[in-house]
Structures are given as C-alpha cells and as structure tokens.
N, C-alpha and C positions, 0 to 999 in steps of 0.2 A: 630708675622708677624703685618704688618699694609694693611692698603688699602685707597687710595684717589679714591673718587666719583666725578667724575664731573657734580655738576649740575647748573652752570652758565647759563645765559641765560634766557631771557622771557619769553619762551613757546608761542612766537606768534601762531604756528601753530597748537596749542591743544585751540587754544582759541572758546568759551567764557571759559572753565570750568580753564583757567590757568589766569582767570579774577578775580577769587575766592580766589586761590591758588595756593603756585608756582609749576610748574610742578610733580618737584618727588612726589609732595603730592597726586596730582592726583590719586582716586583710580585705580589700574587696576586690574581684578579679587578679589575684595571687600578686596584689602588692599593698599596702599600707595605704587605706584609704589618703589619707593627706597626702601623699606620694602623688598619686593624679592630681593634684591641684598645684602641688611645687613645682612637677614637670611643667605644667601648663606656663605658670608663671616663667619659671626661668627660659620656656622657648621665644616669649617675645620680648626678651630686654632685663624684666626684673631682677636686681643685681642683689637686692635683703630682701629675706620673709621676716617678719615677724608676728612669734606664734604667741596669741593671747591666752593662756591657759591658769589654772586654780587646781589641778588636779592631777596627783604624781607625776609634779615636773621634773625630779628627776631622770625616773623614766624614758619622759618625752626627750630629756638633754644628753643624754646617752645615746639614744635612736639617732637624734640628728645631728652629732658629732658626725657619725659615720657619712650620712648621706650628703653632710656640708663638701666633705671631701670628694664624693663622688662625682655631684652635679656640680661641684663648685660654685655654687651660693651661700651667699651669708646668710645664716640663719639666728634668729635674736630671741629668743623667749622672755616674754614681758607675765611677769605670776602678780596675778590680784591672789590680796588675803582676805578679799570677800567679794563673792560673786558681785559684779559690777554688768548685769545683766547684756546689753547688745552696743551699747553704745560707749558706756562707762572706759571699756577697756582702749578705746581712738585716744581716753584721754589720758590715761595712767601711759601712754606709747607716744604721746605728743613727743617730745623732744626727738626720738628716734626717725618718728614719721615725718617731722618737719625738718628739711635741709635748703641748704642756700638756692636751689635749682629751681624751687615755686611749681616743681610737677605735679601733676595728682598722684596720689595714692588708690592702689583698690584694697579692697574688703572684701572675702570671702567665708559665708559660713560651712566651716569643714566638714557637714553631711551632704553638701549637695555635690552630685554627680551631673555631669555634660559635657558638650563638646569643646566648652570653654573657649567660646568666639572672644578672646580679650583683645588681639588687635583688631577687629571692626569695634569693640566697645571703644577704644583708644579714639579711632578716628570721628565716632557717631559723638563721645564729648567734645573735641575739639570740633567739630562741624557747628552743635548747638551754643556751646558758649557760657551755659550756666555755670553753679558751684557745683552741680552733683548731676551722676547718672548712675541708674539704678537698671539689673537686666530682670526684666516680665517675662511669665513664661504661661502660655494658654494651657487651659485646664477647663476638662468638662462639667465641674460642679462646682463653680466658682460658691454658692454659698458656705462650703466648706473652710473658706479662707479670708483671707484678709484681702480684698481686693482692691487694685490701682486702678481709678478712673484717671484715662490721659484722653489727650487730644493726639487723632490716629494722623495727621498729617505731620504735626510738627515732633512729637511724643513726650510734652510738655504734661507734666501731671498735676492734673488739677487738685485732686483730695484722694483718701483716701477711706472703704468703706471695711467693717469689721464685718464677716459672715452676712453678707446680706440677706434681705428674706427676699427684696426682689430683686431682679437682672438690673446690675448696676455695669455689668464687664463681665469680662472673661479672663482679665487677666489678673497676676497676682506676684508677687514680689518672690524673684527667684533666690534671692542672698546672695547675689555679686553686685559690689559698687564700686566706682571710681567716682574718686570725691578729691576737691579741689584742697590744697591745706587751710584754708579759710574755715572750713567746716569744721576745723579741729576747734575753733574759736567758740563753734556754739555751743561746744561738751561739759560740763563742767565734771570734776574725778567724783563721781557715785553713782548707785545704781541707775541706769539711765536706757531705753530704749529706744535705739536709733528709729526702728519701723512707728513707734509711738508718738514719739517726743520729737524727732530731730527732722527726719522728713518732712512732716507736714507743716514746721514751722519753715522749712527751703521751698516748699510747694507752695504757700502765700505768697513768698516773695516771687513765686514764678520763675526761679533758680533749679526747681529740677526737673530732670525729661529722663525718660523709659526706652530703652530698647529692646525689642519684641527678640526672645533667644530664637534663635533659629535651629533645628534640628529637636533632639530628646533632655529630657531633665528629671530629676528626680533628688529627692528626699531620701536619703538610705538609712535616716538613724533610727528604725524599727526592723524587725526580721521582714516582715510582708512587703514592705517597700524595696530593701535590700535585695530579695531573690526579684521584685520586677525591676528595680535597676539595674540590676546583673543582665538580665533581658535585652534591655535597652541598650545598654551600653556595646555585650555582642552584637546586636544588632547594627549599632554605630560602626564596630571593626569590620562587619561585611560588607556597608555600604559603600568601604575603602578598600575593598580588597583586600584589608592586610593579611600579611603573610603569617601572624599570629596565631590566626584559626588553626587549630587541626582538622586534617585530613583522613579518609578514609573509608574501610566499608563497613567497620566497628563504630560509624561517628554518625548522628542525625541531627542536623540544623549545627547552630553556632555550639561551640566548646573551646574551652582555653586549657592545653593543659601542659604545663611546665615542663620542660627537656630533660629533669633529673626524674621525672614521674616513672615508675611502671606500669605497665597495662598488660594482664593477662590474654588468655585466648578467648573467644565465645563472647564477649563484653557488648553489650549494646548500651553508648554514652552519648546524650543529650535528649531533646535540644538544650540547650541553656544552660550550661554545666563549664564550673572553673575548676582546676585538679590544680592543686600548688605542689612545692618544690617536695620531693622526697616522700611522695604518696606513693604509695602498692596497691593498686586493685586487683585484687586474683582474679581467676578466670569465672566467666559466665555470672559478671556481675551487670545489673541495672542499675544507671544512672540518669536523671533527668532534673532540669530546672534546682540545681541544688550549687551549693560553694563546698568543695571536699580541702581543707586547710593543709596548711604542710607538718607533713610528717606522718598521716593518716594512713591506717590500712584498713581496706577494705577484703574483707574474708568473701570465700567463692561464693558465688549465686545469691548476695545479699545485695538488696534491691534502696535505693535512697531516691525520693522527687519529694520537689517542696522543701528543701531542709536545709540546713547549715550545722557541718560537720567542725569543730573547732579541732585547734592545731593537737597532733599525737594523740588524737582518739582511735579506739577500735571498732570497726561494725560485726559482727560475728558471720559466721556461714548461714545462709539461708534467714538471716534477720531483714526487717521490713521496717523500714524508719522514712516516715511522711507526714503530710499536712504539718506544715510548720512545725517540726520539729528540731530546737536549738540542743546540741549537744556542746557542752563547755571543754576547756582543753582538757585534754587526758580522760577522759571519757570509754568506760570499755561496755559496748552493749554484747552481750551473749548470744550464742549460737542459736537461728530460731527465735530470736524474741523479735515482739514489734511494738513499735511505738509510732504510735498516732497523736501528735501534737504534744511529745513532752518535751519538755525545758527541764534540763538535766543541767545543773551544776557542776564546775569541774573537779576531777580526781575521784568520779563516782565508778563504781561497777554494776550493771542494770543486769538482773538476771533474769526478772520478771515482767510479762507484757505490760506495757502502758497502753491500756485499751481507749483512753478518754486523755483529751490534752489536759496538763497539769504540772505542776513545776516539782521537779525530785531535787531534795535540799541532800 
C-alpha cells in the first residue's frame, strides 16, 4: 500500500517554531510531528509514503533520508511549484500513487494527531465497497467546522455543510482518507480542494463513506491546540499503560521525559509535559502543560506552564513562562523574567518581563 501526506503550507500558525524547521518537523511528544504518521502507516504495511511539499523541500528531504533507513520504508517527495490546495497534490503525484495492484491509498493531513486506526479503516473501506472513505470525529461545537452529514447505519455520506447555523450533525472531517485509485481521475492538476470539490461529487454518486474515529483527535497546527493535543496524546499513552510515561515522586499526571534528559532535585513535573533529548532541568523547577524541546536548559526554581519552549533555549533562575508563551529556537530568558503569553522569535535574549501577550521580534 501507499500513502500521501499533505505537508504543504508555511506553518504560519506555529511560528516562531516554523521559522527554524518546516511544520511537519516541529517536535510533538519528543519526535517530529510527521514521524507519528509515518510510523503508524509503516505499522499497517504501507511500503511507500509520498510527501506533498512546497516549502523548504531540501530540509525535508535530508531529514527523511535518515528515517527511510531507520524505518525501512520508501519516502518520496512530490514538490509543488505553486500551492495546489488539498486535492491538486494528488494529481501531481498521480504516477507515484497509481500502480498495477489497484490497492486503495491513504491520504493524511500532516497536522492531525490521533490513535491512527488505519487497520480498522481498511476493513471499513472493503466492507462498503465504495470509492472513498473518510475518517470523521465528533466535536462539541460543530458550528465552527464543516460538518459531514451521514447515514448512521451505513456511514454513507449524504452531504457537507460548512459552519452550519442550525444543528445538522456533530461529525467533522478528521483529515484521514482511504481512496481507490479511480479517485485520481476526478482531480485535475490545478489548485483544488478535496473537501469542497472532490468529496461532494463522490458523495453525490453515493460512493463516499465515513467512519467515526474511535479515541482522541486533534489538529495541532496552532499553539493552543498543540498543547491540548499533547494532553490527549499523553492520556492515550496512559490508557495503554505505556512504559514511555515517566514515574516518580516528582511526577504529577502524564509526563514524557527523554532518557537523555537530566532532572535536578526538588522538581515537580506535570501534568501533561514532554521533555526532549539533552534537556537539563535544574533543581526546584515547576513544569506543567508544556513542551520542552531538545537541548533546552531550565534553570533553578523556574516555572513554565501552558507554553512551548523551542530547541536549545534557556529559561533563567526564578523566571516564569506561562499563558501560551512560545519561545523560538535559541531564545534566552533572563533570571527572574516573567513572560505572559510572549511569542519570541529565534535567537533572542529577553532581559525584561513581557507583561501582556505580544510578539517579540
């Protein structure tokens, strides 16, 4: 089987992290976002992953060469010269995706984090015999999204309603699809939306079915959702009693700590924290609901909550970083400095407090 991951876009919502690396390579739970998806695809027998990219292709290609070897899976880049939307990239990669086997192929949005029930999706797709399957997830506020209206008993999709004013359903597109190769014939090589142009025409022919996603789901393409996604992901590890979760008297709730990280005395860490490789957390530090990326040093008695600290940054003694503060790569927060929602671009030194949420250039 093959799969295509949509990784186009400039990652503007996750700046300043995406000023250092393309969004799919931003760490989530101590590994690049896209690796969660590639590993899930490999686990169910996908042999080739196509990445539809239009931004920083060289960085992506160099990174993926390394993981091609590690995971023993073929990774191909299909590069757009102009943004092609969510369907155009399939037309661009048509010759790679289509082969003699006639097997369906997966399409994933690179921002999506979930349990990836891909094996179940293959069985669902075979059972209904239609041309395409999409994964849907239930949400509390469907009026914010495009809602998928479907026949409950069979999963057949009837129509799509964009941001409905009156309740028509609570299921939205989860950004994971399984498509027969014949779908490729429906798509022209031009900027096209799979959600607004391709799927409605397949649904009109009663060939589109939706499977309700079991477990958690999150689009982690912006900081607040990234932090929520981390909580949901760590909670899913707890449910399967994952040995990866940290234990100890200084751990509160679900915490992921890379084995190479050093933790000082008297710290309190958690809930919902990821600490990456090579980090040094000095004594008396308090961490909660945050992501601490590779090579970060957090000095004595600092406090970080509801924030993301980018690679190789430093947080000074008795400093406080909170309220969705996002520190880019190589940011240095001084001793006793307070950041209330500061978004700090890479390679900066912060010597005075950020009292209101602002972008520090």
